[in-house]
N, C-alpha and C positions, 0 to 999 in steps of 0.2 A: 250973814250969807255972802255979803260983798267981799269981806276979807278972805273967806275960803276960796271964792272964785279967783281973786287976785293971786293968792298963793298957788293955786292950781295952774293958772296961766303962766306964772313965773317959773314954776318947776317944769312945766311942759316945754317952754322956750329954752330953758337952760339944758334940759335933757336932750332936746332934739338937735341942738347945735353940736353937742358932744357926740351924739350918735352918728350924725353925718360925718363928722371928722374921723371917727373910728372906721366907718364904712368906707370912706374915700381912701383912707390909708391902706386898708385891707384890699381894696379893689385895685389900687395902682402899685404894683410891685416893680420898682425901677431897678433893673440890674444892668450889667454891662452889655447885655444882648438887646436891650430896649432900643437904643439908637439905630442899631443895625436892622432891626425888624421894621422900624419906621422908615428907614432909608430904602429897604427893599420893597416895602409896600408902595411908597411914593414913586420908586423907579418903575414898577409895573404900571402904575397909573399914567405916568408920563410917556412911557415907551409903547404902550398898547396902541395909541393912534398911529404912530409911525409904522408899527408892524402891520397893522391893518391896511395902511396906505400902500405899503410895499406889496402885500399880497394882492390887493385889488388892482394895482398897476400891472403886476405880473400876469394876473388872470385876463385882464382886458387888453393887454398889449398884443397878445397873439391873435386876437379876433379882429376880423375886418368889419367895418360898419356896413349897414345895408346899402348906403349910397355908393360905396366903393364897389360892392358886388354888382349893383345895377349898371354902373358905368363900365365895368369890365366885360359885360355880356354882349 
């Protein structure tokens, strides 16, 4: 029984590494478009805080604060 269990574990380990390698290769199709997609994705992540900052600055720049409104009355 011990020998059967050893063979079973050995076959399971060998098969699982092969299966993972095949699945990872099928999952990751690297083409010439892949670097551009990564670049555009990272560009969106990096530029979105700047865009949000510009929008918020533009929105709040036209508003007066409550203290300025009280002083002008």
